[in-house]
SEDOMI-641056 format. One record per residue (C-alpha): y, z, x negated. Coordinates in steps of 0.001 Angstrom, whole numbers, plus 500000, padded with zeros to 6 digits. Layout:
yy=Y, zz=Z, xx=X
...
//
This chain:
yy=260965, zz=756268, xx=956783
yy=262575, zz=759536, xx=955789
yy=264249, zz=758288, xx=952595
yy=265439, zz=755168, xx=950813
yy=265547, zz=755811, xx=947062
yy=268421, zz=753803, xx=945559
yy=268088, zz=752947, xx=941845
yy=270581, zz=750713, xx=940013
yy=269210, zz=749443, xx=936706
yy=270715, zz=747572, xx=933774
yy=268376, zz=746439, xx=930969
yy=266141, zz=749513, xx=931228
yy=262686, zz=748475, xx=932477
yy=260850, zz=751107, xx=930413
yy=263026, zz=753873, xx=931813
yy=262464, zz=752571, xx=935321
yy=258699, zz=752595, xx=934750
yy=258743, zz=756346, xx=934103
yy=260848, zz=757018, xx=937201
yy=258617, zz=754857, xx=939411
yy=255537, zz=756604, xx=938037
yy=257001, zz=759963, xx=939071
yy=257728, zz=758546, xx=942538
yy=254044, zz=757661, xx=942967
yy=253236, zz=761363, xx=942442
yy=255502, zz=762668, xx=945216
yy=253906, zz=765092, xx=947663
yy=255314, zz=763084, xx=950582
yy=255061, zz=759294, xx=950891
yy=257602, zz=758612, xx=953641
yy=260096, zz=756571, xx=951586
yy=261002, zz=753154, xx=950235
yy=262393, zz=752271, xx=946819
yy=265426, zz=749990, xx=946524
yy=265952, zz=748702, xx=942971
yy=269220, zz=746890, xx=942234
yy=269111, zz=744753, xx=939103
yy=272788, zz=744890, xx=938129
yy=273215, zz=741813, xx=935940
yy=270383, zz=742693, xx=933548
yy=269354, zz=740249, xx=930851
yy=266054, zz=742153, xx=930553
yy=264850, zz=742404, xx=934131
yy=262435, zz=744887, xx=935696
yy=260422, zz=742522, xx=937873
yy=257152, zz=742968, xx=935954
yy=257537, zz=746738, xx=936069
yy=258146, zz=746693, xx=939814
yy=255217, zz=744324, xx=940409
yy=252896, zz=746739, xx=938603
yy=253692, zz=749378, xx=941257
yy=253479, zz=747068, xx=944293
yy=250282, zz=748674, xx=945583
yy=251676, zz=752194, xx=945264
yy=255283, zz=752019, xx=946490
yy=257301, zz=750172, xx=949145
yy=259994, zz=748101, xx=947420
yy=263122, zz=746161, xx=948041
yy=264358, zz=744372, xx=944914
yy=267912, zz=743066, xx=944745
yy=269086, zz=740910, xx=941821
yy=272858, zz=740500, xx=941453
yy=275637, zz=739754, xx=938985
yy=276897, zz=742826, xx=937155
yy=279296, zz=744889, xx=939269
yy=278924, zz=748378, xx=937795
yy=276600, zz=751086, xx=939043
yy=278828, zz=752321, xx=941894
yy=279032, zz=748947, xx=943609
yy=275359, zz=748258, xx=942826
yy=274467, zz=751446, xx=944683
yy=276599, zz=750325, xx=947633
yy=274698, zz=747038, xx=947811
yy=271411, zz=748896, xx=947718
yy=272445, zz=751154, xx=950584
yy=273504, zz=748133, xx=952641
yy=269935, zz=746806, xx=952682
yy=268153, zz=750181, xx=952837
yy=266049, zz=750833, xx=955962
yy=265990, zz=754624, xx=956279
yy=268529, zz=757099, xx=957648
yy=269011, zz=758988, xx=954373
yy=269699, zz=757491, xx=950947
yy=268664, zz=759241, xx=947719
yy=270643, zz=757916, xx=944734
yy=269069, zz=758240, xx=941287
yy=269820, zz=756966, xx=937795
yy=267023, zz=755092, xx=936059
yy=266759, zz=757700, xx=933262
yy=265510, zz=760544, xx=935474
yy=261981, zz=761709, xx=936251
yy=261118, zz=763563, xx=939469
yy=258989, zz=766689, xx=939858
yy=256199, zz=766053, xx=942371
yy=257800, zz=768164, xx=945126
yy=261310, zz=766716, xx=944723
yy=261425, zz=764760, xx=948004
yy=259635, zz=767512, xx=949902
yy=262151, zz=770140, xx=948751
yy=265004, zz=767785, xx=949603
yy=263624, zz=767047, xx=953090
yy=263249, zz=770775, xx=953763
yy=266839, zz=771530, xx=952682
yy=268310, zz=768676, xx=954735
yy=266449, zz=769732, xx=957877
yy=267045, zz=773486, xx=957587
yy=270652, zz=773347, xx=956366
yy=271641, zz=770301, xx=958464
yy=273078, zz=768485, xx=955455
yy=274890, zz=765159, xx=955662
yy=274845, zz=764733, xx=951889
yy=273587, zz=766581, xx=948844
yy=273812, zz=766866, xx=945086
yy=271023, zz=768099, xx=942848
yy=270968, zz=769516, xx=939301
yy=269198, zz=768232, xx=936218
yy=266839, zz=769913, xx=933787
yy=264820, zz=769152, xx=930660
yy=261072, zz=768699, xx=930982
yy=258839, zz=770567, xx=928542
yy=257797, zz=767245, xx=926963
yy=261357, zz=766204, xx=926080
yy=262453, zz=766049, xx=922444
yy=264361, zz=768929, xx=920878
yy=267577, zz=766887, xx=920924
yy=267132, zz=765964, xx=924592
yy=266657, zz=769636, xx=925457
yy=269741, zz=770566, xx=923429
yy=271850, zz=767935, xx=925194
yy=270597, zz=769150, xx=928562
yy=271579, zz=772704, xx=927623
yy=275062, zz=771568, xx=926598
yy=275570, zz=769812, xx=929936
yy=274201, zz=772537, xx=932218
yy=274639, zz=775925, xx=930548
yy=277011, zz=778657, xx=931704
yy=278223, zz=778837, xx=928075
yy=279540, zz=775272, xx=928201
yy=280147, zz=774044, xx=931748
yy=280287, zz=777368, xx=933548
yy=277469, zz=776309, xx=935863
yy=279489, zz=773658, xx=937722
yy=276684, zz=771120, xx=937191
yy=274144, zz=772885, xx=939368
yy=274160, zz=776647, xx=938823
yy=277111, zz=777727, xx=940953
yy=276761, zz=780517, xx=943516
yy=278444, zz=778663, xx=946396
yy=276508, zz=775420, xx=947063
yy=279299, zz=774108, xx=949313
yy=281649, zz=773804, xx=946305
yy=279358, zz=771428, xx=944450
yy=280489, zz=767905, xx=943626
yy=277467, zz=765620, xx=943469
yy=276675, zz=763578, xx=940361
yy=275390, zz=760026, xx=940659
yy=272183, zz=760632, xx=938706
yy=270910, zz=762835, xx=941575
yy=272694, zz=762729, xx=944915
yy=272246, zz=761412, xx=948419
yy=273955, zz=760716, xx=951717
yy=272989, zz=759941, xx=955285
yy=273480, zz=756447, xx=956662
yy=276210, zz=757927, xx=958880
yy=278120, zz=759177, xx=955829
yy=277838, zz=755824, xx=954062
yy=279018, zz=753864, xx=957078
yy=281910, zz=756262, xx=957774
yy=283215, zz=756478, xx=954197
yy=282313, zz=753067, xx=952769
yy=280464, zz=754367, xx=949726
yy=281733, zz=754177, xx=946150
yy=285209, zz=752746, xx=945609
yy=285087, zz=752634, xx=941801
yy=282161, zz=751141, xx=939882
yy=281925, zz=753421, xx=936837
yy=284737, zz=755964, xx=936330
yy=283926, zz=759276, xx=937993
yy=282910, zz=757406, xx=941134
yy=280394, zz=760076, xx=942160
yy=282933, zz=762921, xx=942001
yy=285503, zz=760847, xx=943892
yy=283039, zz=760058, xx=946674
yy=281915, zz=763705, xx=946889
yy=285494, zz=764819, xx=947468
yy=286059, zz=762061, xx=950040
yy=282849, zz=762935, xx=951892
yy=283968, zz=766546, xx=952275
yy=287484, zz=765533, xx=953331
yy=285880, zz=763422, xx=956062
yy=284280, zz=766581, xx=957475
yy=280691, zz=766012, xx=956362
yy=278470, zz=768748, xx=954942
yy=277678, zz=768143, xx=951265
yy=276013, zz=770955, xx=949351
yy=274042, zz=771631, xx=946198
yy=270260, zz=771717, xx=946661
yy=269073, zz=773633, xx=943602
yy=265391, zz=772953, xx=944207
yy=265950, zz=769168, xx=944300
yy=266321, zz=768917, xx=940532
yy=265422, zz=766008, xx=938288
yy=264353, zz=765826, xx=934673
yy=267193, zz=763909, xx=933039
yy=265721, zz=762019, xx=930111
yy=268904, zz=761187, xx=928245
yy=268424, zz=758545, xx=925547
yy=271630, zz=759532, xx=923778
yy=272189, zz=759881, xx=920075
yy=274743, zz=762517, xx=919066
yy=277337, zz=759739, xx=918789
yy=276649, zz=758286, xx=922225
yy=276471, zz=761808, xx=923681
yy=279975, zz=762507, xx=922341
yy=281249, zz=759223, xx=923780
yy=279722, zz=760066, xx=927154
yy=281351, zz=763525, xx=927225
yy=284664, zz=761949, xx=926199
yy=284381, zz=759510, xx=929116
yy=283648, zz=762410, xx=931496
yy=286988, zz=763939, xx=930522
yy=288742, zz=760627, xx=931073
yy=286949, zz=760107, xx=934380
yy=288289, zz=763367, xx=935785
yy=291784, zz=761878, xx=935420
yy=290614, zz=758700, xx=937148
yy=289373, zz=760790, xx=940078
yy=292824, zz=762405, xx=940311
yy=294287, zz=758966, xx=941088
yy=292482, zz=759203, xx=944440
yy=292635, zz=762995, xx=944856
yy=295675, zz=764604, xx=943167
yy=294120, zz=768086, xx=943192
yy=290944, zz=766991, xx=941430
yy=291949, zz=768459, xx=938049
yy=291590, zz=772233, xx=938224
yy=291912, zz=775029, xx=935669
yy=288182, zz=774940, xx=934902
yy=288492, zz=771329, xx=933731
yy=291033, zz=772390, xx=931090
yy=288699, zz=774954, xx=929527
yy=287076, zz=772436, xx=927126
yy=290552, zz=771468, xx=925898
yy=291376, zz=775141, xx=925440
yy=288119, zz=775577, xx=923496
yy=288971, zz=772576, xx=921318
yy=292444, zz=773884, xx=920475
yy=291177, zz=777423, xx=919949
yy=288318, zz=776477, xx=917613
yy=290450, zz=774101, xx=915543
yy=293198, zz=776724, xx=915223
yy=291003, zz=779453, xx=913730
yy=291479, zz=778340, xx=910074
yy=295271, zz=778289, xx=910532
yy=295255, zz=781838, xx=911933
yy=294196, zz=783012, xx=908446
yy=297624, zz=782050, xx=907098
yy=299553, zz=783334, xx=910124
yy=297988, zz=786660, xx=911012
yy=294873, zz=788187, xx=909445
yy=294071, zz=790307, xx=912524
yy=294365, zz=787276, xx=914801
yy=292090, zz=785379, xx=912424
yy=289443, zz=788127, xx=912514
yy=289591, zz=788440, xx=916309
yy=289370, zz=784696, xx=916926
yy=286554, zz=784337, xx=914398
yy=284700, zz=787147, xx=916104
yy=285074, zz=785516, xx=919527
yy=283795, zz=782204, xx=918187
yy=280824, zz=783886, xx=916513
yy=279936, zz=785741, xx=919729
yy=280073, zz=782476, xx=921685
yy=277967, zz=780706, xx=919039
yy=275313, zz=783420, xx=918975
yy=275241, zz=783437, xx=922770
yy=274637, zz=779675, xx=922878
yy=271913, zz=779732, xx=920218
yy=270016, zz=782715, xx=921615
yy=270346, zz=781610, xx=925245
yy=269054, zz=778127, xx=924479
yy=266315, zz=779363, xx=922146
yy=265006, zz=781748, xx=924800
yy=265321, zz=779172, xx=927603
yy=263525, zz=776480, xx=925611
yy=261267, zz=778796, xx=923591
yy=262419, zz=777123, xx=920392
yy=264737, zz=778257, xx=917604
yy=265212, zz=774608, xx=916631
yy=266492, zz=773723, xx=920101
yy=268737, zz=776788, xx=919991
yy=270412, zz=775634, xx=916775
yy=270688, zz=772041, xx=917988
yy=272245, zz=773336, xx=921202
yy=275105, zz=774816, xx=919201
yy=275924, zz=771366, xx=917806
yy=275584, zz=769588, xx=921162
yy=277617, zz=772289, xx=922928
yy=280494, zz=772059, xx=920457
yy=280313, zz=768275, xx=920598
yy=280324, zz=768223, xx=924394
yy=283286, zz=770613, xx=924703
yy=285348, zz=768941, xx=921990
yy=284725, zz=765451, xx=923373
yy=285473, zz=766315, xx=926993
yy=288388, zz=768464, xx=925869
yy=289886, zz=765494, xx=924017
yy=289198, zz=762892, xx=926702
yy=291067, zz=764683, xx=929498
yy=294503, zz=765124, xx=927833
yy=294386, zz=761714, xx=926150
yy=293750, zz=759997, xx=929470
yy=296536, zz=762023, xx=931105
yy=298856, zz=760951, xx=928306
yy=297887, zz=757318, xx=928840
yy=298354, zz=757632, xx=932583
yy=301698, zz=759416, xx=932741
yy=303413, zz=758615, xx=929457
yy=302224, zz=755101, xx=928714
yy=301932, zz=754157, xx=932391
//
């Protein structure tokens, strides 16, 4: 088999059903599916059974260990030479595995990371959250739109490694806190070729509310600090930009009492950024509603990440 698709799942059988359905539509069929039930109280056995005639399965039930270690256990029993790691809340375009196979063969990749996108059938809020996580206006393209694919750090919702990489590096060393970024850095340090494959994108069907979306972005900021425990240079200038945005946007009202010109300039910059976000998202999604929602999700994402990073650094270095 060309691929083993590794899917950890925790109490999300309906999500898994959608992902498995998209796997049955793949333009190549040379793969197995390894589902790891990570301590679920609502298992996915019935869902998996309903696809038995369409997909090749391995089904592992275990006590809860966290998604990183669950993925490791899935890779240990996988039969192929290349492991594709997916989160249960993604849906695959029909040519996903074909595009991935082509990139691996032509570019001689040992590992890869792929971007995410919003399907046309997603809700307005899901599209707005996707924009906030992937747009140049918010993340600068580091989640899948960068020019140099070799600089990409794979995310666990859509990444993969060869069996050789897994055996040489040992897989994930942290179950839940930036474990994908940490492993990406370690893979490259070990001399393996990990690159972004832009055409191997997934539709990321986030189930977040605005509150849970903010909590997730906050944890991403904290996780970057956790990665720096293993790799001291993991926090770069680009990761401080959300904190700079947070401080800048919250300072605008105070500039009115300090310096009127500074207030006008800062207000103008914020308005330009806001208009850019709204128009860019509205055009991309062909919806003014999504454009306006994207302003809220973008501010929320930047503020939350921008708060999580310094607070976790404070906890790490000041509070020990």
